N, C-alpha and C positions, 0 to 999 in steps of 0.2 A: 418475571418481567415487571418493570416499573413504568407502565404506560401512563398511569395517572399523574405521576410527578412530571413526566415529559409534557403532558397536556397542560398542566398548571404552569410550568416554566414557559412554554411557548405562549400561552394565553397572557401571562403577565408581561413578557417581553414585548408583546404586540399591543399592550394596554387594552386588552379586550376583557370585559367583565363576564362573569358566569351568566348573568342575565342576558347579555348579548348573544352568547353561545346558545342559550336555551331558546331565545327568540328565533334564531336561525335553524335550530335542529328540532324544535318541538319537545325537547327533553325537559324534565323538571329540574329545578335548582337543587333539590335534595339528591336526585340521582347523579347530577353532575358533580356535586360535592363528594358523593361516595366514589365516583370514578376517579376524581383527582386525589383522593386519599387511599386509593387502591383497596377499598372495601367491597367493591363489586367489579366484576369483569364484564365490560360491554361486549356485545356481539360485533362481528366484523362490520355489519351494516351500520350499526351505531357509531363505531369508530370511523367509518368512512364519512358519515355525516359530520362528526366532530372535526375530522381532518379538513373537510371542505370549509367549514365555518372558520377554522384557523388558517386556511389557505396554505396548507402543507400537504405533501403527498402522504397517502395512507401508509405507504411503506416506511416512511420516516418514523412514524409513531411506533412501528413494530420492531425497529432496530434496537438491539441491545446497546448499552452505552459503549462497549468496546468495539462495536461495529460502525459507530458514527465517525465522522471526520476527525482525524487526529492531525495536529500540527506539530512539526518538529522544526524548531528554529535552528538556524545555522550553528549557533553556539551550543546547541543541545545535542548535536549528533554524537553518536558513539563512534569511536575510532579504534580499530583493531589492526593487527597485521596478519598476513597470511603467507604461507609457503616458505620455502628455503630462502627466498630473496626478501622475505619480510615486507611484502608489498603493503602500502598503507591503504586500508579499506575504511571508507567513511560511510556509515550506514545512514542513508538519507531518509528512508521511510519504509513502512511495511504494512501489510494486511496479514490475515492468517495464512494466505498462500503465496503472496508476492512480496519479494524483498527488492529494494532499490538501493544501490550503492554507487559511490564514486571510488574508483580504484586508480591509484597512481603507480605508473610503471617508470621508474628511473631508467636511464639508458642502460641497455644490456640485461635487464631483468625479464623474467618470464613467470608463467604459472607453474613451471617445473621443467625438469630435464626431458621428460617424455609426456606425450598426450595423456590426459586422464579423463575419466567419465564419472558421472554422478546423476542422480535423479534431477529432473526438471527441464524446463525450457528457458532459454536466455535470449534477451534482446540487448544489443550493445550500441552505444552511440559514442564515437570518438570525439571528445570535447576539446582535446588539446593534443598536439603531436601526431605521431604515426605509429602503427602497430602492424606486425605480421601475425596473421591468424591462420590456423590450420585445423581442419577436421576431416578425418579419413583421408581421401584422395584430393580434397579441395584445399586450396590455400590462396591467400591474397595479401598484398601490401595495401593497407588502408590509411587514409589521412583524416585530418580534422574535418568533422562534419559527415564523414562516411558512417554507415551503420551496418550491422550484420546480426543475424540471429541463427540459433541452432537448437536442436534437441540435445541436451547435455548428456544423454545416455550413450552417445557416440563419442569416443575419445577425441579430445580437442586440446589445443595449445594456443596461448597468446604470448607474444614476445615483443619487446621494444628493441628493434635493431638500430634505431636512430641514435642521434647524439643529444637529443633534447628529451626531457621528461614527457610522458604521455599520460593523459587522464581519460578514462573511459567510464561512462555512465552505464550501469548494468541493471537490468530488471530481470529477476529470476522468479519463475513460477514453479511451484512444486505442488503435487497432489497431496502430499503429507502435510498436515497442519503443522506449521512451524518447522517443516523439514529443513534439514541442512542442504545447502546448495553445493555440496562438495568442496571445492577449493576455497570458496569465500564463506566463512562462518556467519 
């Protein structure tokens, strides 16, 4: 863990001197220097005091770099295709357990000929157009602005029966870190 570098980076970004941190925390400048260069590991109580002086949540200091906020610009999104109908899947963002994507369903396309199941839970928002959705004995015709969710371990199907393209925003949660969400890679 590189807590010291995080502390130094936050301190410099906020134009706070080591002396000011020491005045607020009661820590020595030598100790703070060792913390910032990762030569010593401060206790949680000390980190809490430093976080308070920096005006950041303690939890933020404890996050690994890959756990912090990530930004994906529109032009940086990965685009793949999925299924026999080669649906366009635009990967919007992700964490270790959640994937968010925009999926385009041209008229007459679907997630497959038959319902399928996979690991995870899904939440959907129809951004454009309309879709027919089916899971088990439940089915519905949904329009722009409608949303639906389901446990993906129960076989399900999504189809565009309309004459216009449909776009759906999908968030998939899986217990398996980096787990595949079945239909959408």
